[in-house]
C-alpha positions in Angstrom: -0.6 -1.7 -15.6 1.4 -1.0 -12.4 3.7 1.3 -14.4 0.7 3.1 -15.9 -0.9 3.5 -12.5 2.3 5.0 -11.0 2.7 7.3 -14.1 -0.9 8.5 -13.8 -0.5 9.3 -10.1 2.8 11.2 -10.7 1.3 13.2 -13.5 -1.7 14.2 -11.3 0.6 14.9 -8.3 -1.2 12.1 -6.3 0.6 10.1 -3.6 2.1 6.8 -4.5 -0.1 3.6 -4.6 -0.8 2.2 -1.2 -0.2 5.4 0.9 -3.9 5.8 1.4 -3.7 3.0 4.0 -1.6 5.3 6.3 -3.5 8.5 7.1 -1.6 10.9 9.3 -3.4 11.2 12.6 -5.5 8.1 12.0 -3.0 5.3 11.2 0.3 6.9 11.9 1.2 9.8 14.2 -1.5 8.8 16.6 0.2 9.2 20.0 -2.1 11.6 22.0 -0.9 15.1 22.6 -1.5 18.8 22.1 0.1 21.5 20.0 1.2 24.0 22.6 3.1 26.5 20.5 3.2 27.6 16.9 5.3 30.1 15.0 5.9 30.6 11.3 8.2 27.6 11.1 7.2 25.1 13.7 4.5 23.6 15.8 5.5 22.2 19.1 3.7 19.0 20.2 3.5 18.0 23.9 2.5 14.4 24.3 0.1 13.3 27.0 1.5 11.4 30.0 0.8 7.6 30.1 2.1 7.0 33.7 1.0 8.4 37.1 4.5 9.8 37.7 7.0 11.0 35.0 10.7 11.5 34.9 11.4 15.1 36.0 13.5 16.0 33.0 11.5 16.6 29.7 12.7 15.4 26.3 12.7 17.8 23.3 13.0 16.1 19.9 14.3 18.0 16.9 13.6 16.0 13.7 15.2 16.8 10.3 13.4 19.5 8.4 13.8 17.6 5.2 11.2 15.0 6.3 7.9 14.9 8.2 8.4 14.4 12.0 6.3 11.4 12.3 9.0 8.9 11.3 9.5 9.0 15.1 5.8 8.5 15.7 4.8 5.9 13.1 2.4 3.1 14.0 1.8 2.4 17.7 4.1 -0.7 17.7 7.1 1.2 16.4 6.6 4.7 17.6 9.7 6.1 19.4 7.5 8.8 20.9 5.0 6.3 22.3 7.9 4.1 23.7 9.3 7.1 25.6 6.0 8.2 26.9 5.1 4.7 28.0 8.5 4.7 29.9 7.4 7.7 31.9 9.0 10.5 29.9 7.5 13.9 29.1 8.1 14.3 25.4 7.9 17.4 23.2 8.3 17.2 19.4 9.0 19.9 16.8 6.9 19.6 13.7 8.4 21.7 10.8 6.2 23.7 8.5 6.3 22.6 4.8 7.7 25.8 3.2 6.4 27.4 0.0 7.6 30.1 -2.4 7.0 32.9 0.2 9.5 31.2 2.6 12.4 31.3 0.1 14.5 33.7 2.3 14.3 31.6 5.5 17.9 31.0 6.6 19.8 28.4 8.7 19.7 31.0 11.5 15.9 31.2 11.3 15.7 27.4 11.7 18.0 27.6 14.7 16.1 30.5 16.3 12.5 29.7 15.4 13.0 25.9 15.5 15.4 24.9 18.3 15.5 28.0 20.6 11.8 28.9 20.5 10.9 25.2 21.2 13.4 25.1 24.1 11.9 28.3 25.5 8.5 26.8 25.4 9.6 23.5 27.1 11.4 25.3 29.9 8.4 27.4 30.5 6.0 24.5 30.6 8.4 22.4 32.7 10.3 25.0 34.7 13.4 24.4 36.9 14.4 21.3 34.9 17.1 20.9 32.4 16.1 19.4 29.0 17.3 16.2 27.4 17.5 17.3 23.7 17.3 14.8 20.9 18.2 15.5 17.2 17.6 13.2 14.3 19.5 13.5 11.0 20.0 17.2 10.1 17.9 18.0 13.2 20.8 16.6 15.2 23.2 18.9 13.2 21.1 21.9 13.9 20.7 20.9 17.6 24.5 20.6 17.8 25.0 24.1 16.4 22.4 25.4 18.9 24.0 23.5 21.8 27.5 24.8 20.9 26.2 28.4 20.8 24.4 27.9 24.2 27.6 26.5 25.7 29.6 29.4 24.5 27.1 31.8 26.0 26.8 30.0 29.3 23.2 28.8 28.7 23.0 25.6 30.7 19.4 24.5 30.0 20.5 21.3 28.2 21.0 18.2 30.4 22.1 16.0 27.6 22.2 15.6 23.8 21.1 12.6 21.8 22.2 12.6 18.2 20.5 10.0 16.1 22.2 9.3 12.7 23.3 13.0 12.8 26.4 14.5 11.1 28.5 17.1 12.8 31.7 16.7 10.7 31.0 16.6 6.9 34.5 15.9 5.6 33.4 12.4 4.7 29.7 12.5 3.9 29.9 9.1 2.0 28.0 8.6 -1.2 26.1 11.9 -0.8 29.3 13.7 -1.9 28.5 12.5 -5.4 25.8 15.3 -5.4 27.8 18.0 -3.6 30.4 20.0 -5.4 30.5 23.6 -6.7 28.9 22.8 -10.1 26.1 20.7 -8.5 25.3 23.4 -6.0 25.2 26.1 -8.7 22.8 24.0 -10.6 20.6 23.4 -7.5 20.6 27.1 -6.7 19.5 28.0 -10.2 16.7 25.4 -9.9 15.6 26.7 -6.5 15.7 30.3 -7.6 12.8 29.8 -10.0 10.5 28.3 -7.4 11.9 29.6 -4.2 12.4 26.1 -2.8 13.6 22.6 -3.6 10.8 20.2 -4.3 10.6 17.3 -1.9 10.5 14.8 -4.8 13.9 16.0 -6.0 15.4 15.5 -2.6 13.8 12.1 -2.2 15.2 11.1 -5.7 18.7 12.0 -4.6 18.4 9.8 -1.5 17.0 6.9 -3.5 20.0 7.1 -5.8 22.3 6.6 -2.8 20.7 3.1 -2.4 19.4 2.6 -5.9 19.5 -1.2 -5.9 17.1 -1.5 -3.0 15.0 1.7 -3.6 14.8 1.9 -7.4 15.9 -1.0 -9.5 14.7 -4.0 -7.5 11.3 -2.4 -7.0 10.9 -1.6 -10.7 11.9 -5.1 -11.7 9.5 -6.7 -9.2 6.5 -4.4 -9.8 6.9 -3.5 -13.6 8.5 -6.7 -15.0 7.2 -9.4 -12.7 3.9 -7.6 -11.9 4.3 -8.2 -8.2 2.9 -5.1 -6.5 4.5 -4.7 -3.1 2.3 -3.6 -0.2 3.5 -0.4 1.5 4.3 -0.4 5.2 4.3 2.6 7.4 8.0 3.6 6.9 7.6 3.5 3.1 4.4 5.5 3.3 6.2 8.1 5.4 9.1 8.2 3.0 6.6 9.2 0.2 5.3 12.1 2.3 8.0 14.6 1.1 8.7 18.2 2.2 10.1 21.2 0.5 13.3 23.1 1.4 13.6 27.0 1.2 16.1 28.3 -1.2 18.3 30.3 1.2 18.4 27.7 4.0 19.1 24.8 1.6 21.9 26.7 -0.1 23.4 27.7 3.2 23.5 24.3 4.8 24.9 22.6 1.6 27.6 25.2 1.3 28.5 25.9 4.9 28.2 22.3 6.2 28.6 19.8 3.4 30.9 21.7 1.1 32.9 23.9 3.5 32.5 21.9 6.8 32.4 25.2 8.7 30.9 23.9 11.9 33.4 21.2 12.8 36.3 23.4 11.8 35.2 26.4 13.9 34.0 28.8 11.2 30.3 28.6 11.8 29.1 31.9 13.2 26.0 32.3 15.4 25.2 35.9 16.5 28.4 37.1 15.0 30.8 34.7 16.8 31.9 31.1 16.1 29.9 28.3 17.7 32.2 25.3 18.0 31.4 21.7 19.0 34.3 21.5 21.4 32.5 23.9 23.8 29.7 21.3 24.4 30.0 19.8 27.9 26.6 18.1 28.2 26.8 14.3 28.0 26.2 13.0 24.5 24.4 9.8 23.3 25.3 9.3 19.6 23.8 6.7 17.2 25.3 5.5 14.0 23.8 2.8 11.7 25.8 0.2 9.8 24.2 0.7 6.4 23.6 4.5 6.5 23.9 6.1 3.0 23.1 9.6 4.3 25.2 9.9 7.5 27.8 7.1 7.4 28.6 5.7 10.9 32.3 6.6 10.5 31.2 10.2 10.1 28.8 10.0 13.1 31.7 8.5 15.2 33.7 11.7 14.8 31.7 13.2 17.6 34.3 11.6 19.8 37.0 13.9 18.4 34.8 17.0 18.3 33.5 16.8 21.8 36.5 15.6 23.8 35.3 17.6 26.9 32.0 15.6 27.1 31.1 12.1 28.0 30.1 10.3 24.8 28.1 7.1 24.7 28.2 5.7 21.1 25.8 3.1 19.6 26.4 1.4 16.3 23.2 -0.4 15.3 22.1 -2.7 12.5 20.0 -1.2 9.7 20.1 1.9 7.6 19.5 5.6 8.2 15.8 5.3 8.9 15.3 1.6 9.8 18.3 1.6 12.1 16.8 4.5 14.2 13.2 3.1 14.0 14.3 -0.1 15.7 11.8 -0.9 18.4 12.1 -3.7 21.0 10.9 -7.0 19.7 11.8 -6.4 16.1 13.6 -9.5 14.8 17.2 -9.5 13.5 18.3 -6.3 15.3 21.7 -5.9 17.0 23.9 -3.1 18.3 27.2 -2.2 20.0 27.5 0.4 22.7 30.2 1.8 24.9 30.9 5.1 26.8 34.0 7.3 26.6 34.4 9.6 29.6 35.5 13.2 29.0 39.3 13.4 28.8 39.8 9.7 28.0 42.0 8.6 25.1 40.5 8.3 21.7 39.8 4.9 20.1 39.7 4.7 16.3 36.4 3.5 14.9 37.6 0.1 13.5 39.3 -0.8 16.8 36.1 0.3 18.6 34.0 -2.0 16.4 36.3 -4.9 16.9 36.6 -4.5 20.7 32.9 -3.6 21.6 30.7 -6.6 22.3 27.7 -7.2 20.0 24.3 -7.3 21.7 21.1 -8.7 20.2 17.9 -6.6 20.1 17.0 -3.0 20.1 19.2 -0.1 21.3 16.1 1.8 22.6 16.2 0.3 26.1 19.8 1.2 26.5 19.1 4.7 25.5 16.1 4.9 27.8 18.2 3.7 30.7 20.8 6.3 29.9 18.1 9.1 29.8 16.3 8.0 32.9 19.6 7.7 34.8 20.1 11.5 34.3 16.6 12.5 35.4 16.2 13.7 39.0 13.5 11.2 40.1 9.8 11.0 39.3 7.3 13.7 39.7 3.6 14.4 38.9 3.1 15.0 35.2 3.3 18.7 34.1 0.3 20.5 32.7 -0.4 20.2 29.0 1.0 23.6 28.0 1.2 26.6 30.3 -1.5 29.2 29.5 0.0 31.8 31.9 3.3 31.7 30.1 1.7 32.0 26.6 1.7 28.3 25.8 -1.9 27.3 25.9 -2.9 24.2 23.9 -3.8 25.2 20.3 -4.9 21.9 18.7 -4.7 18.1 19.1 -1.7 16.3 17.8 -0.5 15.8 15.1 -1.3 19.5 14.4 -1.7 21.2 11.1 1.9 21.7 9.7 2.4 18.0 9.2 -0.7 17.9 7.0 0.6 20.5 4.5 1.5 19.1 1.1 
């Protein structure tokens, strides 16, 4: 009966069983805020302050475009956004549009320009005369790194720091994901996307499930279909079922230019006709890898040490996987992490030696990150206005906005 129920829902294009308990804007993604900017590709959410004074430097978060942003604003107890706001930070979040057939020609450059740069322009208009602490999760971190490298090349110094959460910059060793990325696979994907103009979110989700098939596919089917034990969904599982689509051109470009050719880390990735290279980045970097990451293996995330030798790099290795290792709120049991900082110009330490020599700490890595962020902010000030009407950023709607609701 469980199998028939799932088959019926899939045939009718209904969400999986149990997701109805997690309504966006009601049960998850409930941190108060306003949409203060919208273009064809993003909505920018500014979250309401929760403290009388806030850290002067704002935070701009760029999530991956292959997922809904609210993985970072799940339930109130494990929302990274709420945690930061409660600590006195002014937080802005990019919410990506769920593209359709008409968006098939959106490119990686469109995502950089309309996503990162337009959002940054809005943040620096709403909070003027302050540099921005930029945060990128998963491929959002890759895109942020490309934007930061181009900004550093051009002398744009609006970024105070970069936080890269389970984000790849060097793709020479993408781990098990390489099973799906070679010339023949990409040719097949491109032909598939050509018909629709996009890659369906369920196909992308299926690929990620195969990377951890024992936990995400076979054990669940054995439990629910053979033993009849229907597992209750929790917020992270409900979010994972809320898939997004990927435009044909952008998806093809990032698979070929990043995963297949590794153009960015090797200095061949052009922005505005000139290479943008990670070695130009001088802003301090806080990078997070997770022990059981099947999407961005921590050894790959660790390579930021080699690619940004001119920047201070604080690196965290935390327990958990690609999602649960990042959504690792204080008070969650059985959490641990390692952290150390390499100053610009210091000698390189190989990852295995680093892991052996760096002490293990119990608990969440979030407080260490928050301390790192707050230590770079220039004191506390009165909260900024919600949006800035005079600059063209008047509030449009309440959070979580409209783009996250698109199916």
